[in-house]
C-alpha positions, 0 to 999 in steps of 0.5 A: 804694111808688109815686111819690106815696108817695116824693114825701112825702120829701125827694129829698135824704134819699132820695139819702143813704139810697140812697148809705148802703146802697151803702156797706154793699154794698161792705163785704159784698162785700169781707168775704166775697169768699173765701166768695162768688164775685162773679158768684154774689153779683150773680146771686142778689142781683138774683134775690132782689130781683126776687122781692121786687119782683114783687108791687109792680112787676108791675101797673105794668109791665103797665100801661106795656107799650106805653111800654116797647116804645116806649122799649125801646132806652133801657130795655135800656141802663139795665138792662144798665148799672145792674144787670148792668154796674155790680154785676158790675164792682164785685164783680169789682173787689173781688176784688183791691182793698180795700173802702176803695179801692172806696168812695173811688173812688166819689167821682169819680162826680160828675165823670163825671156832670157831664161826661156830662150836658154831652155828652148832656143839655146840663146844664152845672155851675155854679161852685158845683157844681164848688166843692162837688165839689172840697170833697167830694173834698178830704174824701175825700182827707183820709180816704184819707191819714189826715190826713197829707200824707206818706201821699199818696205811699204810696197803692197802687192795684190792678187792681181799682181800674181795674175799679171806675173802669169801674164808676163810669163805668158808673153815671154814664152810667146816672144821666144816661140816667135823665133821658131816661125818659118820666114813665110809666116812672118809679118802679116800672115802670123798676125792674121792667124794669131788674131783669129785663133785668139778671138776664138780662144777669148769667146768662151771666156766672154760668154762666161762673163756675160752669163755668170757675172751679168757684166756686159759691155756698155755702148757709150763714148767711153767703151767705144773710144777705149776699144778703138784705142786698144784695137788700133795701137796696142793690138794691130800696131804693137803686135806687128811692130813687136813681132817684126822687131823680135824676128830681126834682133832676137828674143833676148835683145827685144825683151829689154824693151819691156822696160819701156812699158812702165815708163810710157805708162807713167808718162801717159798718166802724166799727160792724160790724167794730170799726174805729176812728174817728179825727179825720181821719174826722170832718174828712173827713165834715164836708168831704164834707157841706159840699161836698154842701150847697154844690153843692145849696144855691142850687137847693134854696132857690129 
């Protein structure tokens, strides 16, 4: 799956798919947080993803070895941020907060991305983009308070929420730094390098979890199916789609699609876990979609 193949698809479609798969990731991590320890899930997720990717990324990685060495500091940071840091923080945070809170907190991602883009890249958001972000945030808030303002004062946040916020900041920095990559490293080479670096970064944490907490990864259908899902969809496909989409339309515009994560997470919970879909869910989804369209419409139609 190289860049020329992905170029056939709309970057907006790729970003929606990437965010949708991540919505499922939160549900898996929270649903089985008792059976599957966080560092174990993170390590085996990326180890399996690395094995799946190896036949496709090995030759591009070898071909761009000199470019990798030239940009080693940047690639190291991307691997530690995008693979080691983000996933570790998310799975750790979901030990003490709900999947709903986890996915909804992703909605502040565009704000972090715009702030970091302004500081690091000199890419400033337009008033239309800010309005789109506000509209999407209102949509998420409508879902969070179940369409009733009285629920706003009843919201509860946990230690896990703070950890998730650090994960969101981590991901925003990763998204912005992707724009600094040279063309020759984009696509499969950077995916291969960051996954390899990320696995190395997670391994000491995984060992610490085994030794200090005595929590180990069980070998059963729950753990196997969970690892396969998070390895294929939120890992291989989501990262490939997100990286490609971000490089094509820019960090600020790609960041709006973080609002798709909570929406997909809620819809997956409805379909797979039997949770009910209410009118406020639909209203929130419409507002989020309108915000994304508003933030991207002008640039997309030039």
